[in-house]
C-alpha positions as CSV (number, residue, x, y, z in Angstrom):
1,M,0.0,0.0,0.0
2,T,1.3,3.5,-0.9
3,S,1.7,5.7,2.1
4,S,-0.7,8.6,2.6
5,V,2.2,10.7,3.8
6,S,4.1,12.9,1.4
7,P,7.2,14.3,3.2
8,A,7.7,16.9,0.5
9,E,4.5,18.6,1.6
10,Y,6.2,19.4,4.8
11,G,9.5,20.5,3.3
12,V,11.1,17.1,4.2
13,S,13.3,15.3,1.7
14,E,13.2,11.5,1.3
15,S,16.9,11.6,0.4
16,N,18.2,14.4,2.6
17,G,15.7,14.4,5.6
18,F,15.3,17.9,7.0
19,L,18.1,19.2,4.9
20,P,17.0,20.9,1.7
21,D,16.9,18.9,-1.5
22,V,19.2,21.3,-3.2
23,A,22.3,22.6,-1.5
24,P,22.0,26.1,0.0
25,L,22.9,29.1,-2.0
26,T,26.4,30.6,-1.7
27,Q,25.5,34.0,-2.9
28,L,22.6,36.5,-2.9
29,P,21.4,38.3,-6.1
30,G,21.9,41.9,-7.1
31,R,22.5,44.5,-4.4
32,F,22.1,41.9,-1.6
33,A,25.6,40.7,-2.6
34,E,26.8,43.4,-0.3
35,W,25.8,41.2,2.6
36,D,27.8,38.3,1.1
37,E,30.9,40.5,1.0
38,I,30.6,41.4,4.7
39,G,30.0,37.7,5.6
40,A,33.2,36.7,3.8
41,V,35.4,39.1,5.8
42,L,33.5,38.8,9.1
43,P,35.8,36.1,10.7
44,K,38.9,38.3,10.1
45,H,37.2,41.3,11.7
46,L,36.0,39.2,14.7
47,A,39.6,38.0,15.2
48,A,40.8,41.5,15.1
49,G,38.2,42.8,17.6
50,R,36.7,45.1,14.9
51,A,33.4,43.2,14.1
52,R,31.1,45.9,15.4
53,E,32.9,48.5,13.2
54,L,32.4,46.3,10.2
55,L,28.8,45.6,10.9
56,S,27.9,49.2,11.1
57,S,28.2,49.2,7.3
58,V,25.5,46.5,6.8
59,A,23.0,48.0,4.4
60,P,19.4,47.8,5.8
61,L,18.0,46.1,2.7
62,D,14.5,44.6,2.7
63,P,14.6,40.8,2.5
64,G,11.0,40.9,1.2
65,A,12.5,41.7,-2.2
66,L,14.0,38.1,-2.2
67,T,11.2,35.9,-3.6
68,E,12.9,32.5,-3.5
69,Q,12.9,30.4,-0.3
70,A,16.6,29.6,-0.7
71,E,17.4,33.3,-1.1
72,R,15.6,34.1,2.1
73,E,17.4,31.3,4.0
74,R,20.7,32.7,2.7
75,A,19.7,36.2,4.0
76,M,18.7,34.7,7.3
77,L,22.0,33.0,7.6
78,L,24.0,36.1,7.0
79,L,21.8,38.4,9.2
80,S,21.9,35.9,12.0
81,Y,25.7,35.8,11.9
82,F,25.8,39.6,11.8
83,G,23.5,39.9,14.8
84,H,25.4,37.4,17.0
85,A,28.7,38.7,15.9
86,Y,27.6,42.2,16.8
87,I,26.2,41.2,20.2
88,F,29.0,38.9,21.3
89,G,31.9,40.4,19.3
90,G,33.1,42.7,22.0
91,D,34.6,42.4,25.5
92,V,31.1,42.7,26.9
93,P,27.9,41.5,25.1
94,A,25.8,44.3,23.6
95,N,22.2,44.4,24.8
96,V,21.1,46.4,21.7
97,C,21.1,45.1,18.1
98,P,21.4,48.1,15.8
99,A,18.6,48.9,13.4
100,N,20.6,48.3,10.2
101,I,20.8,44.6,11.3
102,A,17.8,44.2,13.5
103,V,15.1,45.5,11.0
104,P,16.0,43.2,8.1
105,W,16.8,40.3,10.5
106,H,13.3,40.6,11.9
107,K,11.8,40.8,8.4
108,A,13.7,37.7,7.2
109,A,12.8,35.7,10.3
110,G,9.1,36.6,9.9
111,L,9.2,35.4,6.2
112,L,10.6,32.1,7.4
113,G,8.4,31.6,10.4
114,R,11.2,31.6,13.0
115,P,12.4,34.1,15.6
116,P,15.2,36.6,14.7
117,V,18.0,34.7,16.4
118,L,20.6,32.2,15.2
119,S,18.8,28.8,15.2
120,Y,19.8,25.3,14.4
121,A,17.9,25.5,11.1
122,T,20.1,28.4,10.0
123,Q,23.4,27.2,11.5
124,Q,23.1,23.7,10.2
125,L,20.3,23.0,7.7
126,H,21.2,25.9,5.5
127,N,25.0,26.3,6.0
128,W,26.7,23.6,4.0
129,G,27.8,22.8,0.5
130,R,29.4,19.8,-1.3
131,L,33.1,19.5,-2.1
132,S,32.6,17.4,-5.2
133,D,30.0,16.1,-7.7
134,D,29.4,13.2,-5.4
135,P,25.8,13.7,-4.1
136,A,26.6,12.2,-0.7
137,I,26.1,14.6,2.2
138,E,28.7,13.2,4.6
139,L,31.9,14.1,6.4
140,G,34.7,14.5,3.9
141,N,32.4,15.8,1.1
142,I,30.8,18.8,2.8
143,H,32.0,22.3,3.8
144,R,30.6,25.1,5.8
145,L,29.4,28.3,4.1
146,Q,29.5,30.9,6.9
147,G,31.4,30.9,10.2
148,F,32.3,33.2,13.1
149,L,36.0,32.9,13.8
150,G,36.5,30.0,11.4
151,G,38.9,27.2,11.7
152,M,38.7,23.4,11.7
153,D,37.1,23.0,15.1
154,D,34.3,25.5,14.4
155,D,33.5,24.0,11.0
156,W,33.7,20.4,12.1
157,F,31.1,21.1,14.9
158,V,28.6,22.3,12.3
159,L,29.4,19.7,9.7
160,V,29.0,16.7,12.1
161,H,25.4,17.9,12.7
162,V,24.8,18.3,9.0
163,A,26.0,14.8,8.4
164,I,23.7,13.5,11.2
165,E,20.8,15.2,9.5
166,A,21.6,13.5,6.2
167,A,22.0,10.1,8.0
168,A,18.6,10.6,9.5
169,A,16.8,10.6,6.2
170,P,16.4,6.8,6.0
171,V,15.3,6.8,9.6
172,L,12.4,9.2,8.9
173,C,11.3,7.1,5.9
174,A,11.5,3.9,8.0
175,A,9.4,5.5,10.7
176,I,6.6,6.3,8.2
177,A,6.9,2.8,6.8
178,A,6.4,1.4,10.4
179,Q,3.3,3.5,10.8
180,D,2.0,2.3,7.5
181,A,2.7,-1.3,8.4
182,V,0.5,-0.9,11.6
183,L,-2.3,0.6,9.5
184,D,-2.0,-2.2,6.9
185,G,-1.8,-5.0,9.5
186,D,1.6,-6.0,8.1
187,D,3.5,-7.4,11.1
188,G,6.5,-8.5,9.0
189,G,6.7,-5.0,7.4
190,L,6.5,-3.5,10.9
191,V,9.5,-5.6,12.2
192,H,11.5,-4.7,9.1
193,A,10.8,-1.0,9.3
194,L,11.7,-0.9,13.0
195,G,14.9,-2.7,12.2
196,E,15.7,-0.1,9.6
197,M,15.0,2.7,12.2
198,A,17.4,1.1,14.7
199,A,20.1,0.6,12.1
200,G,19.8,4.2,11.0
201,L,20.0,5.5,14.5
202,S,23.2,3.6,15.0
203,V,24.6,5.3,11.9
204,M,23.6,8.7,13.4
205,S,25.4,7.8,16.7
206,G,28.5,6.7,14.7
207,T,28.6,10.1,13.0
208,L,28.2,11.9,16.3
209,A,31.0,9.8,17.7
210,R,33.4,11.5,15.2
211,M,33.0,14.9,16.8
212,P,36.3,14.6,18.8
213,E,38.3,13.9,15.6
214,R,38.5,17.6,14.6
215,C,36.7,19.5,17.3
216,D,38.7,20.0,20.5
217,P,36.6,20.6,23.7
218,H,38.8,23.5,24.8
219,I,38.6,25.3,21.4
220,Y,34.9,24.6,21.1
221,Y,34.1,26.0,24.5
222,H,36.3,29.1,24.4
223,R,36.2,30.0,20.7
224,V,33.0,28.6,19.2
225,R,30.3,28.3,21.8
226,S,30.2,31.9,23.0
227,Y,28.7,33.1,19.7
228,L,25.9,30.5,19.8
229,F,24.1,31.8,22.9
230,G,20.8,33.6,22.7
231,W,19.3,36.1,25.1
232,K,16.9,33.9,27.1
233,N,18.1,32.9,30.6
234,N,21.5,34.3,29.6
235,P,23.4,35.5,32.7
236,A,25.2,38.1,30.6
237,L,22.0,39.5,29.1
238,P,19.5,39.2,31.9
239,E,17.0,41.6,30.4
240,G,17.4,40.3,26.8
241,V,18.2,42.3,23.7
242,V,16.6,45.3,22.2
243,Y,16.0,45.1,18.4
244,E,16.5,48.8,17.5
245,G,14.0,50.1,15.0
246,V,11.7,47.0,15.0
247,A,8.3,48.6,15.5
248,A,6.6,45.2,16.5
249,Y,8.8,45.1,19.6
250,G,8.2,48.7,20.7
251,G,11.7,49.1,22.1
252,R,11.1,46.3,24.6
253,P,14.0,43.8,25.1
254,Q,13.3,40.3,23.6
255,R,14.4,37.0,25.0
256,F,15.1,34.3,22.5
257,G,17.0,31.0,23.1
258,G,20.3,30.4,21.3
259,E,21.3,27.8,18.8
260,T,21.2,24.2,20.2
261,G,21.0,20.7,18.7
262,A,17.7,20.3,20.6
263,Q,16.2,22.5,17.9
264,S,16.7,19.7,15.3
265,A,13.4,18.1,14.2
266,I,14.8,14.6,14.2
267,I,14.5,13.6,17.9
268,P,11.0,15.2,18.5
269,F,9.7,13.5,15.4
270,L,11.0,10.1,16.5
271,D,9.7,10.7,20.0
272,E,6.3,11.2,18.6
273,V,6.5,8.1,16.4
274,L,7.8,5.9,19.2
275,G,5.3,7.3,21.8
276,M,7.9,8.9,24.0
277,S,6.6,12.5,23.8
278,G,4.5,14.4,26.4
279,E,6.3,13.1,29.4
280,D,6.1,15.2,32.6
281,D,9.8,16.1,32.8
282,P,11.4,19.5,32.4
283,L,13.3,18.7,29.2
284,A,10.1,17.5,27.5
285,A,8.4,20.9,28.1
286,Y,11.5,22.7,27.0
287,M,11.8,20.6,23.8
288,H,8.2,21.4,23.0
289,A,8.8,25.1,23.4
290,L,11.8,24.8,21.0
291,R,9.4,24.0,18.2
292,A,9.0,27.7,17.7
293,Y,12.6,27.7,16.3
294,I,12.0,24.8,13.9
295,P,10.8,25.7,10.3
296,P,7.0,25.6,10.2
297,G,6.9,22.7,7.7
298,H,9.1,20.6,9.8
299,R,7.1,21.5,12.9
300,A,3.9,20.4,11.1
301,F,5.6,17.1,10.2
302,I,6.4,16.5,13.9
303,E,2.9,17.3,15.0
304,K,0.8,15.8,12.3
305,V,2.8,12.8,10.9
306,G,4.6,11.8,14.2
307,P,1.6,10.8,16.2
308,R,-0.7,9.7,13.3
309,V,-0.4,6.1,14.6
310,D,-0.2,4.9,18.2
311,L,2.7,2.6,17.5
312,R,3.6,2.0,21.1
313,G,0.0,1.4,22.1
314,F,-0.4,-1.1,19.3
315,L,2.7,-3.0,20.5
316,L,1.6,-3.0,24.1
317,H,-1.8,-4.5,23.2
318,H,-1.0,-6.9,20.3
319,R,2.7,-7.8,20.6
320,P,3.3,-9.2,17.1
321,A,6.2,-11.6,16.9
322,G,9.5,-9.9,16.8
323,A,8.0,-6.4,16.8
324,V,8.5,-5.6,20.5
325,A,12.1,-6.6,20.4
326,A,12.5,-4.4,17.3
327,Y,10.8,-1.5,19.0
328,D,13.0,-1.9,22.1
329,A,16.1,-1.9,19.8
330,C,14.9,1.6,18.5
331,V,14.5,2.8,22.1
332,T,18.0,1.5,23.0
333,A,19.5,3.2,19.9
334,M,17.7,6.5,20.8
335,A,19.1,6.2,24.4
336,D,22.6,5.5,23.0
337,F,22.5,8.6,20.9
338,R,21.3,10.7,23.8
339,E,23.9,9.2,26.1
340,L,26.7,10.1,23.7
341,H,25.3,13.6,23.5
342,L,25.3,13.8,27.3
343,R,28.9,12.7,27.5
344,Y,29.9,15.4,25.1
345,A,27.9,18.0,27.1
346,A,30.0,17.1,30.1
347,T,33.4,17.1,28.2
348,Y,32.8,20.1,25.9
349,V,31.0,22.3,28.3
350,Q,30.5,21.3,32.0
351,R,34.2,20.4,32.6
352,Q,35.6,23.5,30.9
353,A,36.8,26.4,33.0
354,Q,34.3,29.3,32.8
355,R,35.9,32.7,32.3
356,S,32.9,34.9,32.1
357,S,29.1,35.0,32.5
358,A,28.8,35.3,28.8
359,N,29.9,31.7,28.4
360,S,28.4,29.7,31.3
361,N,29.4,26.1,31.8
362,E,26.2,25.5,33.7
363,V,23.7,27.0,31.3
364,G,23.3,25.7,27.7
365,T,23.2,27.8,24.6
366,G,19.5,27.3,24.6
367,G,19.2,28.7,28.1
368,T,18.7,25.5,30.3
369,P,20.5,23.7,33.1
370,F,21.4,21.2,30.4
371,M,23.1,18.4,32.4
372,R,20.2,17.9,34.8
373,Y,17.7,18.0,31.9
374,L,19.7,15.7,29.7
375,K,20.2,13.1,32.5
376,G,16.6,13.1,33.4
377,H,15.4,12.7,29.8
378,L,17.8,9.9,29.2
379,D,16.3,8.0,32.1
380,T,12.8,8.7,30.6
381,V,13.8,7.3,27.2
382,R,15.3,4.1,28.7
383,A,12.1,3.5,30.7
384,H,10.1,3.2,27.4
385,R,11.5,-0.2,26.6
386,I,8.5,-2.6,26.5
387,G,10.3,-5.9,27.0
388,A,8.6,-9.3,27.6
389,P,5.1,-9.4,29.0
390,G,4.9,-9.6,32.8
């Protein structure tokens, strides 16, 4: 039976997952090329401590003149880097984003249905290109389009996440196939699809495990992470940030969370499919709130496609041969991925020596006490194994 789900309707690619089908643009058209030129030299000016001087020359162009989605995403990428570089590019974070950046940034964000802050969708989903004609989106064949200070560690951090997103594509397809198998009463198809999900999750973990190869914890913490923070629960920006000239905000400080891997749509979608969402724990509520930072189409995919079948409930009541074990293998693979992420959170952040409130080793870039939340949620995931009947 053909599935009733069309991932493309939600902006989801069967080959690339939540990454776009076509590689992101590397240049903007016409006069907007001025922004590309500033983006190209931004790392040098950040390294020299002159980023704010450079960013004062950003032309306040109207992103509404860009009609293609890919162009708007490119504009959002550049403006987000401009905004974060301005705010965090000095000895002390700035609590005002100047109008020449704030106004077009707010406009671009509105066109894309996301807040005007650097998000995972911008930092990872639309910040990569291929190094060869090989269509594979994998480490060794991808590069980063825009950076802050630049360097191998900064790029590798982003590219590992891009590769994980690509590796998730077959997992998303297998999840839909598992749902269809339940609807069709195809027990064999269900076992096979769950097996494909578990295998794909293991590939994702294997990709994440490559993070230490070219991203050193000390360099990540002290030279990369500080630019990823937002202005929600940020000790260095307790009141938030004023977006100068943005009439919709009326001069009031805004509080938006920073870029975090928790804004990826992969895990919340799989949580919905496997019946692990809606738990009464702090991270679950936080993860749900982060959906505001996820592209609207991907958000709809999570909320409409994810729970369309009560897969866990079906397994609890019917227990078809082999399916419970296959489901538990998926839960174990999800827990393994989260456990590895937790270990990295400890190594790359918690154990690093904090030098200023602008780069806390206790508060995540998304604004949470991340270690406590991650540990609690890992326990919740593991508890979802069904096992043998009692």
